[in-house]
C-alpha positions in Angstrom: 82.5 -93.6 -57.9 85.3 -91.3 -56.6 85.2 -89.2 -59.8 81.6 -88.2 -59.4 81.8 -87.7 -55.6 84.7 -85.3 -56.2 82.7 -83.3 -58.7 79.8 -82.9 -56.2 82.1 -82.0 -53.3 84.2 -79.3 -55.1 82.0 -78.0 -57.8 78.4 -78.5 -56.6 75.5 -80.6 -57.8 75.0 -78.5 -60.9 78.4 -79.6 -62.3 76.9 -82.9 -63.3 74.7 -81.1 -65.8 77.6 -79.4 -67.6 77.4 -79.9 -71.3 73.9 -81.4 -71.0 72.2 -78.7 -73.1 73.7 -80.1 -76.3 72.2 -83.6 -75.9 68.9 -82.1 -74.9 68.7 -80.1 -78.1 70.2 -82.7 -80.4 68.4 -85.8 -79.0 65.0 -84.5 -80.2 66.2 -84.5 -83.8 68.4 -87.6 -83.4 65.5 -89.7 -81.9 63.0 -88.4 -84.4 65.2 -89.5 -87.3 66.2 -92.8 -85.6 62.6 -93.8 -84.8 61.4 -92.8 -88.3 64.0 -94.9 -90.0 63.4 -97.7 -87.5 59.7 -97.7 -88.3 60.3 -97.7 -92.0 62.8 -100.6 -91.9 61.8 -102.8 -89.0 58.7 -104.6 -90.5 60.6 -107.9 -91.1 63.4 -107.5 -88.6 63.5 -105.0 -85.7 67.3 -105.2 -85.4 67.7 -104.2 -89.1 65.4 -101.2 -88.4 67.6 -100.2 -85.4 70.8 -100.7 -87.5 69.6 -98.3 -90.2 68.4 -95.7 -87.7 71.7 -95.9 -85.7 74.0 -95.8 -88.7 72.4 -92.7 -90.2 72.2 -90.7 -87.0 75.7 -91.7 -85.8 77.2 -89.8 -88.7 75.3 -86.7 -87.8 76.0 -86.7 -84.1 79.7 -87.0 -83.8 80.6 -83.3 -83.8 78.0 -82.6 -81.0 79.4 -85.5 -78.9 82.9 -84.1 -79.2 81.8 -80.6 -78.1 79.7 -82.0 -75.2 82.5 -84.2 -73.9 85.1 -81.4 -73.9 82.7 -79.0 -72.1 82.2 -81.7 -69.5 85.9 -82.1 -69.1 86.5 -78.3 -68.9 88.6 -78.5 -72.1 88.6 -76.1 -74.9 87.8 -77.7 -78.3 89.0 -76.6 -81.7 87.4 -77.1 -85.0 89.9 -79.8 -86.0 88.8 -81.9 -83.0 85.3 -82.4 -84.4 86.6 -85.3 -86.5 87.9 -87.1 -83.4 86.3 -90.4 -82.8 84.2 -90.5 -86.0 84.9 -94.3 -86.5 84.2 -95.2 -82.8 81.1 -93.0 -82.7 79.7 -94.6 -85.8 80.4 -98.0 -84.5 79.2 -97.2 -80.9 76.0 -95.5 -82.0 75.2 -98.1 -84.6 75.5 -101.1 -82.3 73.8 -99.2 -79.4 70.8 -98.3 -81.6 70.7 -101.7 -83.3 70.6 -103.5 -80.0 68.3 -101.0 -78.2 65.6 -100.6 -80.8 66.0 -104.1 -82.1 65.5 -105.6 -78.6 62.8 -103.1 -77.7 60.8 -104.1 -80.9 61.5 -107.8 -80.4 60.2 -107.8 -76.8 57.4 -105.4 -77.5 56.1 -107.6 -80.3 56.0 -110.7 -78.0 53.9 -108.9 -75.4 50.4 -107.4 -75.4 50.0 -103.9 -76.9 49.7 -102.0 -73.6 51.7 -99.1 -72.2 53.0 -101.1 -69.3 54.6 -103.6 -71.7 56.0 -100.8 -73.9 57.7 -99.4 -70.8 58.9 -102.8 -69.7 60.4 -103.4 -73.2 62.2 -100.0 -73.0 63.6 -100.8 -69.5 65.0 -104.2 -70.6 66.5 -103.0 -73.8 67.8 -99.7 -72.3 69.4 -101.3 -69.3 71.0 -104.3 -71.0 72.5 -102.1 -73.8 74.6 -100.4 -71.2 75.7 -103.7 -69.6 76.8 -105.1 -72.9 78.2 -102.1 -74.7 79.6 -99.7 -72.1 83.2 -100.3 -73.1 82.5 -98.8 -76.5 81.0 -95.7 -74.8 84.0 -95.4 -72.5 86.4 -95.8 -75.4 84.6 -93.1 -77.3 84.8 -90.7 -74.4 88.5 -91.4 -74.0 89.1 -90.7 -77.7 87.0 -87.5 -77.5 89.0 -86.3 -74.5 92.3 -86.7 -76.4 93.6 -90.0 -75.1 95.6 -92.1 -77.5 95.1 -95.7 -78.5 98.1 -96.8 -76.4 96.4 -95.4 -73.3 93.1 -97.2 -74.2 94.9 -100.5 -74.9 96.7 -100.3 -71.6 93.3 -100.0 -69.8 91.8 -102.8 -71.8 94.6 -105.3 -71.0 95.6 -104.1 -67.4 92.3 -103.0 -65.9 89.4 -104.2 -68.2 86.7 -103.6 -65.6 87.4 -99.9 -65.9 85.8 -100.1 -69.3 82.4 -100.3 -67.4 83.1 -97.1 -65.4 79.8 -95.2 -65.2 77.7 -98.1 -66.3 75.7 -98.3 -63.1 74.8 -94.6 -63.4 73.7 -95.0 -67.0 71.4 -98.0 -66.0 69.8 -96.0 -63.2 69.3 -93.1 -65.5 67.9 -95.3 -68.3 65.1 -96.8 -66.2 62.8 -93.8 -65.8 64.0 -92.4 -69.2 62.9 -95.6 -71.0 59.6 -95.9 -69.2 58.7 -92.4 -70.4 60.3 -92.5 -73.8 58.8 -95.7 -75.1 55.4 -95.1 -73.6 55.2 -91.6 -75.2 56.6 -92.9 -78.4 54.0 -95.7 -78.7 51.2 -93.3 -77.6 52.2 -90.7 -80.2 52.6 -93.4 -82.9 49.0 -94.5 -82.4 47.6 -91.0 -82.2 49.4 -89.9 -85.4 48.6 -93.0 -87.5 
């Protein structure tokens, strides 16, 4: 992808980590709340548990996502911008989490209760969530960066594949991340129960 190669060439490798401290800090709290709500609500249906976890945390995370995106784009953000993208963020995070945790739980429940299968379930759900729902993430990023709906509509109708920009990077990132996340999550869940 030209956009990422340009960042490496002109700004150095560390530029890809710009704005990353915010998700590192917030993801600990976000995932804790999501997984707690997921566990409490997924006994009968794992997708319902994912929905509850995603809906609640999506409302909390929007301001942090706006700040992170604007830092990454080298744009200054103002207090009034923190409301940008509330609707798309709630929608995006809710469907991402519903699918991710719902699919993870569904696959995990069909397989033996072993770490390798927890990791496998995480890889499948984490990779496919990006394939299916990347356009929502791309749209959210455009809204956070100040693009109007006319601009987004133009992309959707004239160059729809652009809505998956960055998807391959997210899938590659998600594989080791989901191997570790879900294996650690299941390990800690057993130790703490």
